[in-house]
C-alpha positions as CSV (number, residue, x, y, z in Angstrom):
1,M,145.2,145.5,124.1
2,I,144.3,147.3,120.9
3,E,145.1,151.0,120.7
4,S,142.6,153.5,119.4
5,P,143.6,155.2,116.2
6,K,141.5,158.2,117.2
7,A,143.5,159.0,120.2
8,G,146.8,158.7,118.4
9,G,147.4,155.2,119.7
10,K,147.1,156.3,123.3
11,G,143.5,155.6,124.1
12,K,142.1,152.4,125.4
13,L,139.5,150.2,123.6
14,D,137.1,147.7,125.1
15,K,137.3,144.1,124.0
16,K,134.6,141.4,123.9
17,K,135.2,137.8,123.1
18,I,132.9,136.4,120.4
19,I,132.8,133.4,118.0
20,H,132.4,133.5,114.3
21,I,132.4,130.6,111.8
22,L,135.5,131.3,109.6
23,P,137.6,129.2,107.3
24,V,140.3,127.2,109.1
25,Q,143.0,125.2,107.2
26,L,142.7,121.5,107.9
27,T,145.6,119.7,109.4
28,P,146.8,116.5,107.6
29,D,145.3,114.4,110.4
30,E,141.9,116.2,110.0
31,V,142.1,115.6,106.2
32,K,142.7,111.9,106.9
33,K,139.7,111.7,109.3
34,K,137.4,113.6,107.0
35,T,138.4,111.4,104.0
36,K,137.6,108.3,106.1
37,H,134.2,109.7,107.0
38,L,133.5,110.6,103.4
39,L,134.3,107.0,102.3
40,Q,132.1,105.6,105.0
41,H,129.2,107.8,103.9
42,L,129.7,106.8,100.2
43,E,129.8,103.1,101.2
44,E,126.6,103.5,103.2
45,I,124.9,105.3,100.3
46,D,125.9,102.5,97.9
47,Q,124.6,99.8,100.3
48,L,121.3,101.7,100.8
49,D,120.9,102.3,97.1
50,S,121.5,98.6,96.3
51,E,119.0,97.6,99.0
52,A,116.5,100.1,97.7
53,K,116.8,98.6,94.2
54,R,116.4,95.1,95.5
55,V,113.3,96.0,97.5
56,A,111.9,97.9,94.6
57,K,112.3,94.9,92.3
58,H,110.8,92.6,94.9
59,N,107.8,95.0,95.3
60,K,107.5,95.2,91.5
61,D,107.3,91.4,91.3
62,I,104.6,91.3,94.0
63,I,102.6,94.1,92.3
64,A,102.9,92.1,89.0
65,G,101.5,89.1,90.7
66,H,98.6,91.1,92.1
67,Q,97.9,92.6,88.7
68,A,97.8,89.1,87.1
69,D,95.3,88.0,89.8
70,V,93.2,91.1,89.1
71,R,93.1,90.4,85.4
72,E,92.0,86.8,86.0
73,L,89.4,87.9,88.5
74,R,88.0,90.5,86.1
75,L,87.7,87.9,83.4
76,V,86.0,85.4,85.8
77,L,83.6,88.1,87.0
78,A,82.8,89.3,83.5
79,E,82.1,85.7,82.3
80,G,80.3,84.7,85.5
81,S,82.1,81.4,85.5
82,E,85.6,79.9,85.9
83,R,87.2,76.7,84.8
84,R,87.5,74.1,87.6
85,D,88.0,70.3,87.9
86,V,84.6,68.7,87.7
87,K,83.9,65.0,88.1
88,C,82.5,63.5,85.0
89,E,81.4,60.2,83.6
90,E,81.8,58.9,80.1
91,V,78.6,57.3,78.8
92,Y,79.1,54.7,76.1
93,D,76.3,53.9,73.7
94,W,77.5,50.7,72.2
95,T,74.6,50.5,69.8
96,A,75.2,54.0,68.4
97,G,78.9,53.7,68.7
98,T,79.2,57.0,70.6
99,V,80.5,58.4,73.8
100,D,79.1,61.4,75.7
101,T,80.7,63.0,78.8
102,V,78.3,63.9,81.6
103,R,79.0,66.2,84.5
104,L,78.3,64.4,87.8
105,D,77.5,67.7,89.6
106,T,74.7,68.7,87.2
107,N,74.0,65.5,85.4
108,E,74.3,67.4,82.1
109,K,76.2,66.5,78.9
110,V,79.4,68.5,78.5
111,K,78.6,70.5,75.4
112,E,82.2,71.7,74.9
113,L,83.3,68.1,74.4
114,G,80.4,67.0,72.2
115,T,79.5,63.5,71.3
116,R,82.4,61.4,69.9
117,K,82.7,58.0,68.2
118,I,84.0,55.1,70.3
119,S,87.6,54.4,69.3
120,A,88.9,51.1,68.1
121,I,90.9,50.7,71.3
122,E,87.9,51.3,73.4
123,R,85.9,48.7,71.4
124,Q,88.6,46.1,72.0
125,T,88.7,46.7,75.8
126,H,84.9,46.2,76.0
127,L,83.4,43.0,74.9
128,P,79.7,42.2,75.3
129,A,78.9,39.7,78.1
130,G,79.8,36.1,77.3
131,E,82.4,36.9,74.6
132,Q,86.1,36.5,75.1
133,K,89.1,38.0,73.3
134,S,90.7,35.7,70.8
């Protein structure tokens, strides 16, 4: 019981139990437990940070791949054509001594390759009918 200072220490005071959050000195066991929890949290943070960096790098690589595809598609769309494998045929004009490359899909000469001269090796592999190599 707490005595009232007003009544010269002879009066009675009412008491009511309440709870306040106040500083409390940690015991050595509590310090040990809190330290363990701190280390666990720090380890978890390190792991999550490493994982976040790995995922970010992975995503960055994926984005770079998409950006490369976008650049290529922009170029193709701007030019209206793209380079593909096309079946062609070489047409030898033995009289003129020239070779032209013709696209089999359009039956047009391949302008980019132009007309070239028949090489010496090509001449040796092709002999007119009735002749034999000596």
